[in-house]
SEMIMAR-661402 format. One line per field, with one value per residue: residue number from 1; x, y, z of N, C-alpha, C in turn. Coordinates in pm, 1 decimal. Layout:
BEGIN
n: (NUM_...)
neast: (X_...)
nnorth: (Y_...)
nup: (Z_...)
caeast: (X_...)
canorth: (Y_...)
caup: (Z_...)
ceast: (X_...)
cnorth: (Y_...)
cup: (Z_...)
! end
This chain:
BEGIN
n: (1_2_3_4_5_6_7_8_9_10_11_12_13_14_15_16_17_18_19_20_21_22_23_24_25_26_27_28_29_30_31_32_33_34_35_36_37_38_39_40_41_42_43_44_45_46_47_48_49_50_51_52_53_54_55_56_57_58_59_60_61_62_63_64_65_66_67_68_69_70_71_72_73_74_75_76_77_78_79_80_81)
neast: (-15558.5_-15383.6_-15145.1_-14922.2_-14959.8_-14812.0_-14556.1_-14519.2_-14503.6_-14548.3_-14787.5_-14775.6_-14924.1_-15178.4_-15249.4_-15249.7_-15461.3_-15672.2_-15672.8_-15741.8_-15998.9_-16122.4_-16103.9_-16260.2_-16510.1_-16551.0_-16565.1_-16805.3_-16983.1_-16945.4_-17028.1_-17293.0_-17390.4_-17348.5_-17521.5_-17761.3_-17765.6_-17776.7_-18026.2_-18190.2_-18138.3_-18241.6_-18513.2_-18570.3_-18533.6_-18734.2_-18961.7_-18938.0_-18958.3_-19212.7_-19366.2_-19299.5_-19275.8_-19141.9_-18889.9_-18544.9_-18233.9_-18034.9_-18181.2_-18291.2_-18055.8_-17962.5_-18168.5_-18161.6_-17901.9_-17680.4_-17437.8_-17469.3_-17413.1_-17451.3_-17722.8_-17823.4_-17741.8_-17890.6_-18153.8_-18158.7_-18118.8_-18349.7_-18546.2_-18486.2_-18547.3)
nnorth: (8036.9_8245.1_8122.1_7973.0_7662.0_7487.3_7585.0_7663.3_7931.1_8254.3_8488.4_8811.4_9005.9_8899.4_8886.7_9157.2_9257.5_9118.7_9227.0_9489.7_9451.7_9358.4_9584.3_9760.4_9633.8_9644.9_9922.8_9976.0_9847.2_9997.3_10248.7_10191.8_10135.1_10385.2_10545.5_10429.5_10491.5_10769.8_10802.5_10700.3_10889.7_11123.0_11048.5_11024.1_11291.3_11417.8_11303.4_11401.5_11679.6_11692.9_11627.8_11831.2_12123.9_12353.2_12301.2_12357.5_12353.1_12256.2_12115.0_11916.2_11790.2_11688.9_11507.7_11325.9_11243.0_11349.5_11586.4_11944.6_12087.3_11888.4_11842.5_12088.7_12080.9_11857.4_11946.3_12173.1_12052.1_11896.9_12095.5_12215.0_12005.1)
nup: (8897.6_8932.4_8926.8_8702.7_8625.8_8473.0_8462.7_8716.5_8814.7_8949.0_8840.6_8814.2_8673.7_8653.9_8921.0_8989.0_8825.9_8937.3_9196.7_9136.1_9036.6_9269.6_9433.9_9284.3_9301.3_9579.3_9603.1_9472.1_9641.6_9875.2_9782.1_9731.3_9990.0_10104.7_9953.9_10030.0_10304.2_10286.3_10165.3_10368.3_10565.8_10445.1_10437.7_10713.2_10787.9_10637.2_10756.8_11020.3_10976.9_10867.7_11089.8_11265.2_11149.4_11228.9_11322.7_11390.5_11203.3_11368.6_11561.2_11398.4_11316.6_11563.0_11627.8_11412.7_11414.6_11283.2_11156.4_11204.6_10972.8_10779.2_10812.5_10729.9_10461.5_10368.5_10411.2_10244.9_9995.1_9980.1_9975.5_9730.1_9559.3)
caeast: (-15558.8_-15265.9_-15025.4_-14910.6_-14931.1_-14712.2_-14423.0_-14521.0_-14456.1_-14648.7_-14813.7_-14815.0_-15024.5_-15309.3_-15274.7_-15281.7_-15595.0_-15767.8_-15680.8_-15816.7_-16139.8_-16170.3_-16119.7_-16375.2_-16630.5_-16564.9_-16608.9_-16947.7_-17055.0_-16941.6_-17112.6_-17430.2_-17423.1_-17353.6_-17645.7_-17870.0_-17764.9_-17822.9_-18170.6_-18250.5_-18127.1_-18341.2_-18645.2_-18583.7_-18548.1_-18868.3_-19060.3_-18926.5_-19010.1_-19358.3_-19424.8_-19274.3_-19214.0_-19069.1_-18761.0_-18423.8_-18139.9_-17965.6_-18271.8_-18297.0_-17927.2_-17959.2_-18265.0_-18121.6_-17768.2_-17586.2_-17386.0_-17555.7_-17387.0_-17517.8_-17866.9_-17849.0_-17726.1_-18003.7_-18273.5_-18148.5_-18139.2_-18490.8_-18621.9_-18462.5_-18622.2)
canorth: (8143.2_8328.2_8042.1_7895.3_7530.2_7418.7_7637.4_7694.4_8067.1_8353.4_8585.2_8935.4_9081.0_8847.3_8927.5_9300.2_9277.2_9067.7_9327.1_9604.0_9413.4_9352.6_9722.3_9815.9_9575.2_9704.6_10060.7_9972.9_9811.7_10113.5_10353.0_10147.5_10157.4_10529.8_10594.4_10379.8_10571.8_10904.3_10793.4_10685.8_11019.6_11212.4_11004.9_11064.0_11437.6_11452.0_11265.9_11497.3_11810.1_11683.8_11626.8_11959.8_12208.0_12465.5_12255.6_12419.9_12254.1_12194.9_12015.4_11805.5_11721.0_11613.9_11397.8_11227.5_11196.0_11398.7_11719.0_12056.4_12115.6_11784.5_11868.5_12202.9_12032.9_11770.8_12029.1_12255.9_11964.6_11858.9_12213.3_12230.4_11900.0)
caup: (8798.4_8952.3_8905.4_8580.5_8680.7_8390.5_8496.3_8860.2_8838.6_8986.1_8733.7_8881.5_8597.6_8691.4_9059.4_8987.5_8770.2_9036.0_9304.3_9085.3_9032.1_9407.4_9479.1_9213.4_9359.6_9711.4_9583.7_9438.2_9763.4_9964.2_9724.7_9749.4_10131.0_10127.0_9895.3_10114.1_10426.3_10252.2_10143.2_10500.9_10633.4_10384.4_10482.3_10853.9_10792.5_10586.8_10859.3_11131.2_10934.9_10850.5_11223.6_11330.1_11046.8_11288.5_11376.1_11337.0_11149.1_11482.5_11618.9_11302.2_11324.5_11688.5_11620.4_11311.1_11447.3_11182.8_11191.2_11168.2_10831.5_10699.5_10820.9_10641.2_10324.6_10335.7_10403.1_10124.4_9878.8_9976.1_9932.5_9586.7_9490.0)
ceast: (-15434.0_-15136.7_-15031.7_-14867.1_-14827.2_-14571.1_-14408.6_-14460.7_-14574.7_-14664.8_-14864.7_-14921.2_-15165.2_-15346.0_-15316.7_-15423.0_-15701.9_-15783.8_-15762.2_-15965.5_-16198.1_-16193.7_-16241.4_-16505.1_-16655.5_-16615.4_-16756.4_-17029.6_-17059.0_-17030.4_-17259.2_-17474.8_-17437.7_-17483.8_-17766.1_-17879.6_-17815.8_-17974.0_-18243.8_-18249.0_-18229.6_-18481.8_-18670.4_-18608.6_-18687.3_-18975.7_-19058.4_-18990.7_-19161.5_-19429.3_-19411.3_-19201.2_-19131.3_-18931.9_-18646.4_-18332.8_-18063.6_-18052.5_-18282.6_-18169.5_-17919.5_-18050.7_-18219.2_-17984.3_-17665.0_-17537.3_-17484.5_-17536.9_-17453.6_-17668.4_-17904.6_-17843.5_-17847.4_-18130.7_-18273.2_-18175.0_-18285.3_-18577.9_-18607.2_-18537.9_-18768.7)
cnorth: (8231.0_8252.3_7974.3_7755.4_7454.7_7462.6_7666.6_7831.3_8156.8_8452.2_8715.2_9014.1_9030.5_8888.5_9073.6_9323.0_9226.9_9166.2_9446.4_9572.9_9410.8_9492.4_9785.1_9762.4_9633.7_9848.1_10069.2_9941.5_9930.2_10225.2_10318.3_10170.6_10305.1_10586.7_10551.6_10460.7_10712.7_10905.4_10780.6_10818.5_11116.6_11177.9_11044.7_11213.9_11477.7_11418.6_11364.1_11630.8_11806.4_11683.9_11761.9_12051.2_12325.0_12425.8_12331.0_12311.0_12184.8_12087.8_11892.4_11722.6_11634.4_11491.9_11287.0_11168.9_11231.1_11535.7_11826.8_12093.0_12015.1_11805.5_11984.4_12160.9_11949.2_11853.9_12116.2_12172.5_11923.0_11975.2_12233.1_12126.9_11933.9)
cup: (8810.1_8927.6_8769.6_8624.3_8599.9_8427.6_8644.5_8889.4_8870.6_8872.1_8796.1_8805.7_8628.9_8833.1_9064.2_8935.6_8867.0_9151.0_9259.3_9078.1_9172.6_9462.7_9412.9_9272.3_9497.0_9700.9_9551.7_9561.8_9858.8_9912.6_9745.6_9894.1_10161.5_10073.0_9978.5_10242.6_10400.0_10230.6_10277.0_10576.4_10577.7_10431.3_10627.1_10865.5_10745.2_10689.8_10975.8_11096.1_10916.0_10985.8_11292.9_11232.3_11100.5_11343.0_11310.8_11280.9_11262.2_11547.2_11527.6_11312.0_11450.6_11683.3_11526.5_11342.5_11341.8_11226.6_11147.3_11020.3_10740.0_10698.8_10728.7_10495.4_10282.4_10319.0_10277.8_9999.7_9866.5_9930.7_9781.4_9505.2_9484.6)
! end
C-alpha cells in the first residue's frame, strides 16, 4: 500500500495517513485503559468508604495507591454524583 509497485516509488502521503491512523488507534486504546483504571479506582474507593465511612482522604489514597489529591478528586466527584 505504501509502495507504488508499477513505479517502485515510496508514497509519503500514504505513509503519513497510516501513521496518523495508528496514533489515533493508540490514543483510543490508551483512553480506554485510562477510563477502565479510573472506574476501578472509583469502585475501590466506594468499597473502602462503605466499609469505613470515617476514613480520611489520606487513608483512602494509601489504601488505593493513589495520591492524596487524586483521592480528594475521586471522593468529591462521587459525592457530586
